[in-house]
C-alpha positions as CSV (number, residue, x, y, z in Angstrom):
1,Y,197.3,188.5,174.2
2,V,198.1,191.3,171.6
3,E,196.9,189.1,168.9
4,K,193.4,188.0,170.4
5,M,192.6,191.4,171.7
6,S,193.6,192.8,168.0
7,M,190.6,190.2,166.7
8,D,188.0,190.9,169.2
9,I,188.3,194.5,168.0
10,A,188.3,193.9,164.8
11,E,185.4,191.4,165.3
12,L,183.4,194.6,166.7
13,R,184.1,196.9,163.9
14,V,183.3,194.1,161.4
15,L,180.4,192.3,162.8
16,G,179.0,195.4,165.6
17,P,177.9,194.8,169.2
18,K,176.4,191.2,168.9
19,P,178.6,188.9,166.7
20,Q,176.4,186.3,166.5
21,Q,173.6,187.5,166.1
22,T,174.8,188.9,162.6
23,I,176.5,186.2,162.0
24,D,173.1,183.9,161.8
25,N,171.2,186.8,160.3
26,L,174.3,186.8,157.4
27,V,173.8,182.9,157.0
28,D,169.7,183.4,156.9
29,K,170.1,185.9,153.8
30,M,172.4,184.0,152.3
31,I,170.7,180.8,152.3
32,D,167.4,182.4,151.3
33,L,169.3,183.7,147.8
34,K,170.5,180.5,147.6
35,G,167.7,178.8,147.7
36,S,169.1,175.2,148.1
37,D,167.9,172.1,150.1
38,D,167.4,171.5,153.9
39,S,170.5,169.5,154.1
40,I,172.8,171.7,151.9
41,K,171.5,174.5,155.1
42,I,172.5,172.8,157.6
43,V,175.9,171.7,156.5
44,T,176.0,175.4,155.7
45,R,175.3,177.1,159.0
46,K,177.5,174.5,160.2
47,K,180.7,175.6,158.5
48,V,180.2,178.9,159.2
49,Q,179.8,178.4,163.1
50,D,182.9,175.9,162.8
51,Y,184.7,179.2,161.1
52,Y,183.7,181.4,163.1
53,D,184.3,179.4,166.4
54,V,187.5,178.6,165.9
55,Y,188.2,182.6,164.7
56,K,187.1,182.7,168.3
57,R,189.1,180.1,169.9
58,R,186.4,178.2,171.1
59,Q,188.3,174.8,170.5
60,L,191.1,175.7,172.8
61,L,188.2,175.0,175.7
62,S,188.9,171.8,177.2
63,E,186.4,168.8,177.1
64,R,189.2,166.1,179.0
65,E,191.8,168.4,180.5
66,G,194.4,165.5,181.1
67,F,194.0,164.0,178.0
68,G,194.3,167.2,175.7
69,N,197.5,168.0,177.4
70,L,199.0,164.0,177.2
71,M,198.0,164.2,173.5
72,S,199.5,167.7,172.8
73,A,202.5,166.8,175.0
74,T,203.1,164.0,172.5
75,R,202.4,165.9,169.4
76,N,204.9,168.7,170.8
77,T,207.7,165.3,171.5
78,F,207.2,164.5,167.9
79,T,207.4,168.2,166.4
80,A,211.0,168.3,168.3
81,V,211.7,164.5,167.1
82,Y,210.9,164.8,163.2
83,L,211.6,168.7,162.4
84,G,215.0,168.7,163.2
85,S,215.9,169.1,160.1
86,A,212.8,170.3,158.9
87,V,214.5,173.6,157.6
88,F,215.2,171.3,154.2
89,S,211.7,171.0,153.4
90,A,211.0,174.5,154.2
91,I,212.5,175.2,150.8
92,G,209.6,174.6,149.2
93,D,208.9,178.3,150.5
94,F,210.3,179.3,147.6
95,N,207.1,177.9,145.4
96,T,205.3,179.5,147.2
97,S,206.9,182.9,147.6
98,M,207.4,183.0,143.9
99,A,203.5,182.6,143.2
100,T,202.9,185.2,145.1
101,M,205.2,187.7,144.3
102,S,203.9,186.6,140.6
103,R,200.3,188.2,141.7
104,L,201.4,191.7,142.4
105,G,203.3,191.4,138.8
106,N,206.3,192.0,140.0
107,S,209.3,189.7,139.2
108,S,208.8,186.5,140.7
109,T,212.2,185.7,141.9
110,A,212.7,189.3,144.0
111,G,211.3,187.9,147.1
112,V,213.8,184.8,146.9
113,K,216.5,186.7,146.0
114,R,215.7,189.1,148.9
115,H,215.6,186.1,151.3
116,L,218.8,184.4,150.3
117,K,220.6,188.4,150.1
118,N,219.5,188.8,153.2
119,I,220.5,185.7,154.7
120,F,224.3,186.5,153.9
121,Q,224.0,190.1,154.6
122,F,225.2,190.4,157.9
123,V,226.3,193.9,158.0
124,G,223.3,196.1,158.9
125,A,220.5,192.8,160.5
126,D,220.1,194.4,163.3
127,E,219.2,197.7,161.5
128,R,216.6,195.9,159.0
129,K,215.5,194.1,161.9
130,Q,214.2,197.0,163.9
131,F,213.0,199.0,160.3
132,L,210.9,195.7,159.9
133,F,209.5,196.0,163.2
134,E,208.5,199.7,162.6
135,S,206.8,199.3,159.9
136,G,204.1,196.5,160.9
137,V,206.1,193.7,159.5
138,I,207.4,191.5,162.3
139,L,206.9,191.4,166.0
140,N,209.5,188.7,166.3
141,N,208.8,188.8,170.6
142,V,205.7,188.1,170.6
143,I,204.9,185.5,168.0
144,D,208.2,183.9,167.1
145,F,207.2,181.5,168.9
146,S,203.6,180.4,167.7
147,Q,204.0,181.0,164.3
148,K,206.6,178.4,163.3
149,K,205.2,176.2,165.9
150,A,201.7,176.2,164.6
151,K,203.0,176.4,160.5
152,F,203.7,172.5,161.5
153,A,202.1,171.2,164.4
154,G,199.0,173.2,163.9
155,E,198.6,174.2,167.4
156,T,200.5,175.9,170.1
157,A,199.1,173.8,173.6
158,G,200.1,171.3,175.9
159,P,202.2,171.2,179.0
160,E,204.9,174.1,178.9
161,W,208.0,171.5,179.1
162,S,206.7,169.9,175.8
163,Q,206.1,173.4,174.4
164,H,209.6,174.4,174.8
165,L,211.0,171.7,173.7
166,S,209.5,171.5,170.1
167,D,210.5,175.4,170.2
168,K,214.1,174.9,171.1
169,V,214.2,172.6,168.1
170,I,212.7,174.4,165.5
171,R,214.8,177.3,166.7
172,A,217.8,175.2,166.8
173,S,217.1,173.5,163.3
174,G,217.2,176.8,161.5
175,L,213.6,176.5,160.4
176,A,212.5,179.3,162.5
177,A,214.7,182.2,161.5
178,F,214.4,180.6,157.8
179,T,210.4,181.3,157.7
180,D,211.2,184.6,159.3
181,G,213.6,185.1,157.5
182,G,211.3,184.4,153.6
183,R,208.4,186.6,155.6
184,N,210.4,189.5,156.2
185,A,212.0,189.4,152.7
186,F,208.7,189.1,151.2
187,A,207.1,192.0,153.0
188,Q,210.4,194.1,152.2
189,E,209.9,192.9,148.6
190,F,206.3,194.6,148.7
191,M,207.0,197.1,149.9
192,V,210.1,198.1,147.6
193,F,207.4,197.1,144.3
194,M,204.8,199.1,145.7
195,A,206.6,202.5,146.0
196,K,208.2,202.1,142.3
197,Q,204.6,202.2,141.3
198,K,203.9,205.8,142.9
199,G,203.2,208.7,140.6
200,K,201.0,206.4,137.9
201,K,197.2,206.7,137.9
202,F,195.4,203.5,138.9
203,N,194.8,202.6,135.2
204,E,198.6,202.9,134.2
205,L,199.3,199.7,137.5
206,N,199.7,196.1,135.8
207,K,196.7,194.1,136.1
208,E,197.9,191.7,138.1
209,L,198.2,194.6,140.8
210,Q,195.3,196.2,140.0
211,D,193.8,192.9,140.9
212,Q,195.4,192.9,144.8
213,L,194.4,196.6,145.3
214,T,190.0,196.4,144.1
215,L,190.7,193.4,146.3
216,Y,191.0,195.5,149.4
217,G,188.9,198.4,148.3
218,L,192.4,200.5,147.5
219,D,191.4,200.6,144.0
220,K,189.4,203.8,145.0
221,D,191.7,204.7,147.2
222,W,195.6,204.8,145.3
223,D,195.6,208.3,144.5
224,I,195.9,209.0,148.0
225,I,198.3,206.2,148.7
226,S,200.4,207.7,145.9
227,Q,200.7,211.2,147.7
228,A,202.3,209.1,150.6
229,D,206.1,209.6,150.9
230,V,208.6,206.4,150.1
231,Y,210.8,205.9,153.3
232,E,214.5,205.4,152.5
233,F,216.6,202.2,154.0
234,Q,219.4,201.1,153.1
235,G,219.4,202.5,149.7
236,M,215.6,201.4,148.4
237,N,212.3,203.5,148.6
238,H,209.9,201.6,150.4
239,L,205.8,202.3,150.5
240,R,205.1,201.8,154.7
241,Y,201.6,202.0,156.3
242,N,203.4,204.5,158.6
243,E,203.6,207.4,156.3
244,I,200.1,206.4,154.7
245,D,198.3,206.8,158.1
246,N,200.4,210.1,158.3
247,L,198.7,211.8,155.5
248,D,197.1,214.9,156.3
249,I,193.9,215.0,153.8
250,P,190.3,216.6,154.8
251,G,187.7,214.1,155.4
252,T,189.6,210.9,154.2
253,D,190.3,208.1,156.5
254,T,194.2,207.6,156.5
255,E,194.3,205.3,159.0
256,D,191.4,202.8,157.6
257,I,193.6,203.0,154.3
258,A,196.8,202.2,155.9
259,T,195.2,199.3,157.9
260,R,193.9,198.2,154.3
261,Y,197.3,198.2,152.8
262,L,199.1,196.6,156.0
263,Q,196.3,194.2,155.8
264,M,197.2,193.1,152.2
265,M,201.1,192.9,152.7
266,H,199.9,191.0,156.1
267,N,197.9,188.4,153.8
268,M,200.2,187.8,150.8
269,Q,203.2,187.0,153.1
270,D,200.9,184.3,154.7
271,D,200.6,182.9,151.1
272,A,204.0,183.4,150.1
273,I,205.4,181.6,153.5
274,I,202.1,179.5,154.3
275,V,201.1,179.2,157.6
276,G,198.2,177.7,159.1
277,G,195.0,179.9,159.8
278,V,191.4,179.6,160.6
279,K,190.4,177.9,157.7
280,T,192.9,175.3,157.8
281,T,192.0,174.2,161.8
282,A,188.2,174.2,160.8
283,E,188.0,172.5,157.5
284,L,190.4,169.9,159.2
285,F,189.4,169.9,163.1
286,T,186.5,172.2,163.4
287,A,186.0,173.4,166.7
288,T,185.6,170.8,168.8
289,P,187.2,171.3,172.4
290,R,190.3,170.0,173.6
291,G,190.4,166.6,174.9
292,A,187.7,164.9,172.2
293,I,189.3,161.9,171.6
294,Q,187.9,161.9,168.0
295,T,189.5,165.0,167.3
296,E,192.7,164.4,169.4
297,L,193.3,161.3,167.4
298,L,192.6,163.3,164.1
299,K,194.8,166.4,165.0
300,T,197.8,163.5,166.0
301,A,197.2,161.6,162.1
302,F,197.1,165.4,160.4
303,M,199.8,167.3,162.6
304,F,202.2,168.1,160.3
305,K,199.0,168.4,157.4
306,N,198.3,171.9,158.8
């Protein structure tokens, strides 16, 4: 519910009070600029609409409620049966974590080392979880359930008993903890690395970090970000969004800058420890409602490929 409401607010901020009309106008403008033939225009419009419909979660509407629940229950059961040892396959997350960390210009192994260190560092684990929660990194109690399950099964639907069955197995296998640990470790290392960049001018930053900041429009705001205090935790300085938001600079929307900084961290988290998103769902399954025979069979065939 929290995630859905935040997405609705973001939609209004970006697309305005008539989002569908804005989407249609943008597609018309894009097609006019490209000058494509009619067949490409139709495909382009459908693809954009599929992305938007998935963002609006229209694929969760039911066409055949009974059949949709049956297939979701089947996939949830398969998840419980097949993913009991999935924690071993999740070691592949190290590769994506290293690739994403290198996009900051940091040591590619920094996130992996932090992950392994956190696994065996029992002292202060509760304090670390609270620190990460306050820093906008995790909302364990809210999204724990859906995040790990959606990573492999690609959905969080079906009868309640089947959802609990797959969730309990994923937790018991250690997959949930391993996935969380990797995401949390990456975010913590991100904040530590960013704190080390304070005091540098933008053109003194490494090229990789300059590119990432520019992607989120933070290149022009780096001087402001650098004025934020660092937050010391367990002997390390962290540059958090909290302190950026708390800056008092007349005429500057520090909340917006802090939000884009947090967005950068979250998006890189999703690349470091990959989870399925709008793009994956739209490309694989489009926005066809639950219960549609073709879509349900496709979801079952690709249930671990999301």
